N, C-alpha and C positions, 0 to 999 in steps of 0.2 A: 751199426749205422752205416748207410751206404756212402758212396764217395761224395755225393752232393747233398746228402740229407741235412748236414749242418748249415749249408747255404740256404736251403728252403726254410728251415726252422728260424734262422736269423731274419729272413725276409718276412716270415709270417708274424713274428713278434715285433717287427718294426725297428730292430736294432741293427746298427752297422750296415744300413742299406747303401750308404754311399761307398763303403769299402767293398761290399759284395758286388755292386754294379761294375766295378773295375775289372774283376776277374771272372765273373760268370760268363760273359760272352766268349772269353778265351777258352774256358773249360768246356762250354757247350759246342765250341767249334771242332772239338776232337773227342775221341773216346766213344763209349757205347751209344751216346745220343746220336752221333753221326751215323754210327753203324745201324741203328734201328731206323733212322730216317732214310737210309739207302736200301731198305729191304733186308736187313740182317747181315749185310757184308761189313766186316770190320776192316779198319784200315790195314794197308800192307805192313806187315811186320818185317823185322830184319831178316828173318829166315824165309820170307816170301810166302808164308802160310796165310791164306785168305779164308779159312773155314769160319763158319759162324761161331759166335762166342759160346753158345750152349754145347756145341760139338767139342770145342776145345776144353770146356769144363767137364765133359763126360756125362752129360745128362740130356733129357728131352727139353724141348722148348717149353718154357713156363706157360701155363694156361690159367685163365680166370673167367669169371662170368662174362666179362666184356670182350673176350677174345684174347689173342696174344698181346703181349706188351708192345710188340712191333706194330700190330694193326692199330692199337689204341694211340700210339704215338703218331703214326701216320695220319690217323683221323684228326688228331689235334693240330698237326701241322697243316693239313688240308683246310681245316676250318679257320686257321689263322689264330687259334688260341695260344697263349703263351705256354711254354713248357713248364714254367715254375709259377705257381700262384703267388702273385705279388699283392698281398692284402695290404692296403694302405692303413697305417696305424691311425687310430682315432685321434683327431686333432684336439689337443687340450684347449679348453676355452680360455680366451684371452681375458684373464681376470681384471687386468687394468682397464681394458676397454669397457668390459661389462660394469666395472665399478664406476667408471666415469659416466656411463649412460644412466646407471641407476641413480648416481648422485644428481645428474641433470634432471631426471624424472622427479627425484625427491625435492629438489629446489623448486621445480615448477609446481608440485603439489603444495609445498609450503607457501609459494607465492599466491596460489589460488586460495589457500586457507586464510592468509593475511587479507586478501581482497574480500573474501566472504566475511571476515571479522569486521573489516572497515564498513562493508555494506550493512552489517547488523548494527554497528554503532550509529551509522547515518540514519537507519530506520528507527532506532531508538530515539535519536534526537528529534526526528520528524514527529514521532508519536508524542514526545514531551511537548513539542511546539503545538501540535494539534490539541493536546489536553489543555495547554494554557489558553489557546484561542477559545476552546469550549468553555473554560471558566469565565473568560471575559464576556462571551456571548450570554452566558447564564446571568452574569452580573448586570449586563445591559437589559436583559429581559426582566430581571427583578426591578430595576429602575423604571422601566416602562410600566410595569404593573403598579408601582407606587405612584407614578405620575398620573396614571389613569384613575387610581383611587382618589388622589387629591382633586383631579378635575371633576370627578363625580360629586365629591363633597362640595366643591365650589358651585357647581351647577345646582345642587340641591339647595344651597344657601341662597342663590339668586332666585330660584323658584319660590322659596319661603318669603323672601323680601318682597317679591312681586305680589304674592298673595296678601301680605300685610298692607302694601300700598293700595291695592284694589279695595281692601276692606275700609281703609281710611277715606278713599274717594267716595265709597258708598255711604259712609257716615256723613261726609260733607254734603253729599246730595240730599240725604235725608234731612239734615239741618236746614238746607235751603228750601226744601219743600215745606218743612214745618214753618219756617219764617214766612214764606209766601202765604201759607194758610192763615197764619196769625195776622198778617197784614190784611188779608181779605176779610177776616172777622172784624178787624179794627175798622176798616172802611165801612163795613156794614153797620158797625156800632155808631160810627160817626154820622152815617146817613140817618140812622134812627134818631140819634141825638139832634141832628139838624131838623128833622121833622118835628121832634118834640119841642124844640126851641121855637120853631115857627108857630107852633100851637100856643106858645107862651109869648105872645107879642108884647106884652106889657113889661116883661122882666129884662129883656136885653134886645138890643138892636140886631138886625140881620148882619150888619157889617162886622160887628164885634164877633158874632158867631162865625161869620165867614173867615175872619182873620184867625180866630182860634183854630177853626177847622183846618185852614191852610197851613198854619204852623205845625199842627199835629201831623197833617199829611206830609209836609216837608221832612219832619223828623222821622216819620215812618219810612219815607222814600230814602232818606239818608241812611237809615239803618239797613234798609234793603240793599242799597248800593254798596255799603260797606261789607255786608254779608256776601253779596254777589262777588265783590272784588276779592274778598278772602277766599271764596269758593273757587273763583277763577285761578287765583294764585296757587291754591292747593291742587287744583286740577292740572295746572301747568307743571307744578313740581311732580305730581304723580305721573304725568306723561313723560317728563324727563327721566324719572326713575324707571318707568316701564321701558323706555327706549334704551336706557343704559343696561337694564336687565336683559333685553333682547340681544343687545350687542355682546354682553357677557356670555349669553347663552350660545350665540353663534361662535364666539371665540372658543368657548369650552368644547363645542362640537368639533371645531377644526382641530383643537389640541387632541381631542379624543381620537379623531380620524388619524392624525399623525402618530399618536401612540399606538393605535391598532396596526398601522403600517409598519412601525418600528418593531412591534411585537411579532408580526408576521415575518418580517425580514430576519428577526432574531431566531425565530423558529426554523426558518430555512437555513440560516447559517449553522444553527445547532444540528440540524439533520445532516448538512454537508460535513460538519466536523465529526459527527458520529460515523458517517460513511468513510471519511478519511482515516479516522481512528481504526475502524474495522479493517480497511485496506492495509494500514500500517501493521496491525496485528497479524494479518495473513502473510504479508511480506516478511515480517519478523519470523513467523513460524517456518516459512519456506527457507529463509536464510539459515535458520538453526538446523533444519533438515540437511541443507546443503553443507553446512559446516560439519555436521555429524558424518555425512558421506565423505567429505574431504578428509576428516580425521581418520575414518576407516581406511580410506585409500592410502593415507600417509602411514598408518600402522602396517598395512599390507606391504607397502613399499619398503618400510624399515625391516619387516620380516624377510622380504625377498632379498634385501641388501645383506642381512645377516647370513642367509643361505649362500649368497654369492661369496661373502667373506669366508665362510666355511669351505666352499668349493675352492676358493683361491688358496687357502691354507693347505687343503688336501693336495691341490696341484703342486704347490711349492714343496710339500713333503715328498711327493713322487719324484 
């Protein structure tokens, strides 16, 4: 080993660099390095001999592919390159700083995972609320259908009663016409009887016949008046019932319209609830995907943390 080879080896492996830096400049300031930098002249010795070192050693100047050692040293000095290769030792990673950074990343990933879980829970709650609203809307729609069925039944009952009243009025009209026809026949019979009585002048006076006829006519007129009054009363009752039936029909139509509007609104609310439920399901799927991604990142971070721990242990062992 040369005079300064141990210095170079210690500088290359990165050990005792601080100690070497204290004596290397002093060593380089004298000796063969200075001799080579000055063109091969060695420092003046005690005997005054200034011959080159290779002459003193009894041999020729060493040669290599790059020229003489002196020329190569001069070239290094001219280029400003250092005489000794000072390879910087590889800096050991700061395990504490890396551990803290990875811990921070892990905490942030955990925070994101917690936030994603909270989002998933909120989306699940929203989906449950939307399902409850959908059930309420379905219940309201069923009630609207039942109300519509009841209104249709009521309307059918009103129509049936109206038909019965019209039939009764027709029967009363027929009775009135029959009574009028009967009265007409009775008047004709009275007239015939009056003619016959006139022909029988000897059996009864005309005054008696006239009184009898007048009484019969008054009785018939009274019967006709009573029948007509009854018919008018029945007709008024029928008209009132018909009016009530029309009013009930209008009310039923209005209720039916309201029920149809409610049913349409319930259908729209149901469609909106279905859309909201679909959106909640989509958001839930996205949140679950995000949670899986965050869990994967968390696993990768933990694996990376384990690698850093191993590197830290290896660095501490070194």
